[in-house]
Structures are given as C-alpha cells and as structure tokens.
C-alpha positions in Angstrom: 38.2 72.8 -40.1 40.0 71.3 -37.1 43.8 71.1 -37.4 43.9 74.1 -39.7 45.1 77.7 -39.3 41.6 79.2 -39.7 39.4 80.7 -36.9 35.9 79.2 -36.9 33.0 78.8 -34.5 29.4 77.8 -34.7 26.7 80.4 -35.1 24.5 80.0 -32.1 21.0 81.3 -31.3 20.8 83.8 -28.4 19.3 81.0 -26.2 22.1 78.6 -27.1 25.1 80.9 -26.5 25.0 80.9 -22.6 24.8 77.1 -22.7 27.8 76.5 -24.9 30.7 74.8 -23.1 33.1 77.7 -24.0 30.7 80.3 -22.5 30.3 78.2 -19.4 34.1 77.6 -19.0 34.9 81.3 -19.4 32.0 82.5 -17.2 30.9 85.0 -19.9 27.3 84.9 -18.7 25.8 84.7 -15.2 22.4 83.7 -14.0 20.5 86.4 -12.1 17.1 85.0 -11.0 16.6 83.2 -14.3 17.9 86.0 -16.6 21.4 85.5 -18.2 23.1 88.8 -18.7 26.7 89.0 -19.9 29.3 89.0 -17.1 31.4 92.0 -16.5 34.5 92.2 -18.6 37.4 92.2 -18.3 37.7 89.7 -15.5 40.7 90.0 -13.3 41.4 87.4 -10.6 42.7 90.0 -8.1 39.8 92.4 -8.5 36.6 90.3 -8.9 33.5 92.2 -10.2 30.2 92.3 -8.4 27.5 90.0 -9.7 24.8 91.9 -11.7 21.6 92.6 -9.9 18.1 92.1 -11.4 16.7 95.5 -12.3 13.9 96.9 -10.1 10.6 97.0 -12.0 
C-alpha cells in the first residue's frame, strides 16, 4: 500500500507496540522500572510532563 492515498498500519500485539520504531520515535511509551505505560499526551516541548511513577503496592 506504499505510495497510495490510503492510511494503513500493522496490527501489533500489546507487547509489540512499545517496541515499534514509530512508538519509539514519538516517545509514546516510557519505561518505569520494567513496566511500559503510555506517556502523557499531548507532549509540548515548552512544558514537559513528569515521568510516570510506579504505583505503590
């Protein structure tokens, strides 16, 4: 479908999504002590969000 006017993307398993190059480049997930929660959105360069913390158990 490359070079066409259609939107497409692979369907990834939950474990694959954080490892995909697009997710990595956009910083859509973060690593918090081995857990990969989604990063806060929207992301503004002038007002960076705090990194998520691992919840207390």
